[in-house]
C-alpha positions in Angstrom: 29.1 -88.5 53.2 31.6 -91.1 52.2 30.8 -94.8 52.5 32.9 -98.0 52.3 33.2 -99.0 48.6 35.3 -102.1 49.3 35.2 -103.6 52.8 38.2 -105.9 53.4 39.1 -107.7 56.6 41.3 -105.0 58.0 40.9 -102.0 55.8 38.3 -100.3 53.6 38.4 -98.3 50.4 36.0 -95.4 50.6 33.9 -94.1 47.7 36.4 -91.2 47.7 39.3 -93.7 46.9 40.8 -93.4 50.4 42.4 -96.6 51.9 41.7 -96.5 55.6 42.9 -99.0 58.2 40.6 -100.6 60.6 41.8 -100.8 64.2 42.6 -104.5 63.8 45.2 -103.7 61.1 46.8 -101.1 63.3 47.0 -103.6 66.1 48.8 -106.0 63.7 51.3 -103.3 62.8 51.9 -102.5 66.5 52.5 -106.2 67.2 55.2 -106.2 64.5 56.7 -103.0 65.8 55.8 -101.0 62.6 55.3 -97.2 63.1 51.6 -96.5 63.2 51.8 -92.9 62.3 52.3 -93.8 58.6 48.7 -95.1 58.3 45.3 -93.5 58.2 42.7 -95.0 60.5 39.0 -94.9 61.0 37.9 -92.7 63.9 38.0 -95.2 66.8 38.1 -94.6 70.6 41.3 -96.6 70.9 43.0 -94.6 68.1 42.1 -91.4 69.9 43.4 -92.8 73.1 46.7 -93.8 71.4 47.1 -90.3 70.0 46.3 -88.7 73.3 48.8 -90.9 75.1 51.4 -89.8 72.7 50.5 -86.1 73.3 49.0 -85.9 69.8 52.5 -85.3 68.4 52.3 -85.3 64.6 55.4 -87.6 64.3 53.6 -90.2 66.5 49.9 -89.7 66.0 47.8 -91.9 63.7 46.0 -89.7 61.3 42.2 -90.3 61.6 40.1 -90.3 58.4 36.7 -88.7 58.8 33.9 -88.9 56.1 34.2 -85.8 53.9 37.9 -85.4 54.5 40.2 -85.0 51.5 41.0 -88.3 49.8 44.8 -87.6 50.0 47.2 -85.4 51.9 48.3 -82.1 50.3 51.0 -82.6 47.6 53.7 -80.7 49.5 53.5 -83.2 52.4 52.9 -86.4 50.4 56.0 -88.1 48.9 55.6 -91.1 46.7 58.1 -93.7 47.8 59.4 -94.4 44.3 62.7 -93.7 42.6 63.3 -90.2 41.3 63.2 -91.4 37.7 59.6 -92.5 38.2 58.6 -89.3 40.1 59.6 -87.3 37.0 58.2 -89.8 34.5 56.3 -88.4 31.6 53.2 -90.6 31.9 51.7 -89.6 28.5 54.9 -90.6 26.7 55.4 -93.8 28.7 51.8 -94.9 28.0 52.0 -94.3 24.3 55.4 -96.1 24.2 53.8 -99.0 26.1 50.9 -98.9 23.6 53.3 -99.5 20.7 54.9 -102.4 22.6 51.6 -103.9 23.4 49.5 -103.1 20.3 52.2 -103.0 17.6 54.2 -100.1 16.0 51.1 -98.5 14.4 48.2 -98.9 16.8 44.8 -98.2 15.3 43.6 -94.6 15.5 40.7 -95.8 17.7 43.1 -97.0 20.4 45.3 -93.8 20.2 42.2 -91.6 20.6 40.9 -93.6 23.5 44.3 -93.5 25.2 44.5 -89.7 24.8 41.0 -89.3 26.2 41.6 -91.6 29.2 44.9 -89.9 30.0 43.2 -86.5 29.9 40.4 -87.8 32.2 43.0 -89.3 34.6 45.0 -86.1 34.6 41.9 -84.0 35.4 41.3 -86.3 38.4 44.8 -86.0 39.7 45.7 -89.6 39.0 49.1 -89.2 37.2 51.1 -89.7 40.4 49.1 -92.9 41.0 50.0 -94.0 37.5 53.7 -93.2 38.0 53.6 -95.4 41.1 51.7 -98.1 39.4 54.2 -98.1 36.4 57.1 -98.4 38.9 55.4 -101.4 40.7 54.7 -103.1 37.4 58.3 -102.5 36.1 59.6 -104.0 39.4 57.4 -107.0 39.1 58.5 -107.6 35.4 62.2 -107.1 36.3 61.9 -109.8 39.0 59.8 -112.2 36.9 56.8 -112.0 39.2 53.5 -113.0 37.6 50.6 -110.6 38.3 46.9 -110.6 37.7 45.1 -111.1 34.4 42.4 -108.6 35.2 39.7 -108.0 37.7 36.9 -105.6 38.4 36.6 -102.2 36.9 40.3 -101.8 36.0 39.6 -103.9 32.9 37.6 -101.0 31.5 40.8 -98.8 31.2 42.9 -99.0 28.1 45.7 -97.2 29.9 45.9 -99.9 32.5 45.8 -102.5 29.7 48.7 -101.1 27.8 50.9 -100.6 30.9 50.2 -104.2 31.8 47.9 -104.1 34.8 45.5 -106.5 33.2 45.1 -108.5 30.0 41.6 -107.5 28.9 41.4 -105.3 25.8 38.5 -102.9 26.7 38.2 -101.7 23.1 37.9 -105.2 21.6 35.3 -106.0 24.3 33.5 -102.7 24.0 33.9 -101.8 27.7 33.5 -98.0 28.3 36.2 -96.3 30.4 33.3 -94.8 32.5 33.1 -98.2 34.2 36.6 -97.6 35.6 36.2 -94.0 36.5 32.9 -94.3 38.4 
């Protein structure tokens, strides 16, 4: 049974990695006139009422997340809202290119091995699309001169996230195992 890993004011992140809106967040979206059917919600009587009132039409209904449900929609129905260049991005090549930019032209073997291992683990967990989206966001922030975080939480245990610029904590230098990130 899934539990809330992170409990925020208006949404939670479950232990399956699913971001789920609380009813209050959907209320905010409704007040702003945002379409609600783009968001997943916790099972709530008001959400079920909203769906029933709209005839449970897929184009209007708010998807309800239930414990034990998959952590993401099937690939054929889930489109990342990123430019086509990023959708087709070779994540492995990009990460190793970023490693050379961040660590110098000849990164130590220890770093290259850890990067390869982390990328394999992330690939096995189906995280490459997430990395593509993250790289797009980071590139956009850099292009616009927006300052972003220096590092927080378990992300600092990932060398991949370090070299693409998510944080500024070198996990190899500080002997932080990647298992802290992949828990």
